[in-house]
C-alpha positions in Angstrom: 0.1 0.0 -0.2 1.3 3.3 -1.1 0.6 6.9 0.5 -0.1 9.5 -2.4 -0.7 13.0 -2.2 -3.1 14.3 -4.2 -4.5 17.8 -4.1 -2.0 18.6 -1.4 -4.3 15.8 0.6 -3.0 12.2 1.7 -4.8 9.4 0.7 -4.1 5.6 1.5 -4.2 4.0 -1.9 -3.5 0.1 -3.1 -1.1 -1.2 -5.2 -3.6 -1.4 -8.2 -0.9 -2.1 -10.8 -0.6 -5.5 -8.7 -4.3 -6.2 -8.5 -4.8 -5.4 -12.2 -2.1 -7.8 -13.4 -3.2 -10.5 -10.6 -2.0 -10.3 -6.9 0.1 -13.3 -6.4 -0.2 -12.6 -2.5 3.5 -13.7 -1.9 3.2 -13.5 1.6 -0.2 -14.9 2.4 -1.8 -11.5 3.0 -5.4 -11.8 3.9 -8.1 -9.8 1.8 -8.6 -6.4 3.3 -10.5 -3.3 2.6 -10.2 0.5 3.1 -12.6 2.9 4.5 -12.5 6.8 5.0 -14.7 9.1 6.1 -14.2 12.7 7.8 -13.2 11.3 11.3 -10.9 8.1 10.5 -9.4 5.5 8.2 -10.4 1.7 9.0 -8.7 -1.2 7.2 -10.5 -4.9 8.0 -9.1 -8.0 7.5 -10.8 -11.2 6.6 -9.0 -13.3 8.8 -11.5 -16.5 10.4 -10.2 -18.9 12.5 -7.9 -17.1 14.4 -7.7 -16.2 18.2 -7.3 -12.2 18.6 -4.1 -13.1 21.0 -2.1 -14.4 17.4 -2.3 -11.0 15.7 0.1 -8.2 16.2 -0.8 -4.4 15.4 2.5 -2.1 15.9 3.4 1.2 14.4 7.4 2.0 13.9 8.4 5.5 12.1 5.0 5.9 11.1 4.5 2.7 9.1 1.6 0.3 10.6 2.6 -3.5 10.5 -0.3 -6.0 10.8 0.9 -9.5 11.2 -0.1 -12.9 13.1 1.7 -15.9 14.5 -0.3 -19.2 13.8 0.8 -22.8 14.1 -0.7 -24.1 10.7 0.3 -27.6 11.1 -0.3 -29.8 7.7 -1.4 -33.0 8.8 -3.9 -34.2 6.1 -3.4 -34.5 2.3 -5.0 -31.6 0.8 -6.6 -32.4 -2.7 -7.2 -28.5 -3.4 -6.5 -26.0 -0.7 -7.7 -22.3 -1.0 -7.5 -21.0 2.4 -4.9 -21.6 5.2 -4.1 -20.3 8.7 -0.7 -19.1 7.8 1.4 -16.1 9.4 1.2 -13.0 7.5 2.5 -9.6 7.8 1.3 -6.2 6.0 2.6 -3.3 6.3 1.1 0.5 5.5 2.7 3.9 5.5 0.7 6.1 7.3 -0.1 9.6 6.3 0.6 12.6 8.7 -3.0 13.2 9.4 -3.6 9.7 11.3 -3.6 10.3 15.4 -0.9 7.7 16.0 -1.7 8.1 19.9 -5.6 7.2 19.3 -5.2 4.0 16.9 -7.0 1.0 17.9 -7.8 -2.3 17.0 -10.5 -5.1 17.1 -11.3 -8.7 16.2 -14.6 -10.2 16.1 -16.3 -12.4 14.0 -13.4 -13.4 11.8 -12.7 -9.5 10.9 -9.6 -7.6 12.5 -10.1 -4.2 12.1 -8.0 -1.6 12.5 -9.3 2.2 13.2 -6.8 5.2 12.5 -8.5 8.2 14.0 -7.9 11.4 11.8 -6.5 14.3 13.5 -8.1 17.5 13.9 -5.5 19.9 12.7 -2.0 18.6 11.2 1.0 19.8 13.3 4.0 20.2 10.8 6.9 19.9 13.3 9.2 19.0 10.0 9.4 22.8 8.9 11.9 24.8 10.9 12.6 28.7 10.3 16.5 28.8 9.7 17.5 32.4 11.0 19.0 34.6 8.1 22.2 35.9 9.3 
């Protein structure tokens, strides 16, 4: 997922090229939806069959990482396998408008939701005035 700036407004935008040419899903990332409204972004992962203790939601350097750990023991011989309970990890670049201190998540009915509240006003600490001598 990439962060693209459009009309000076940050937006979350999926890698449409991968989707257009067929996403091979190399790291077993489950299907996910991204929503946006005036107050927040929401990311929903379709991950049935897990316990909420198996998920990890972390933020480091404005990057959100959603991952899980599982012990998918394959003891049966599958003739066709379209889903599995293997590990995955997915990262998202977060726009400045996300309030990092208020991010929350929940797991209910096989859907992991990550709620990313927006800040009311963006403080740009990256701008520094330099005195002219």
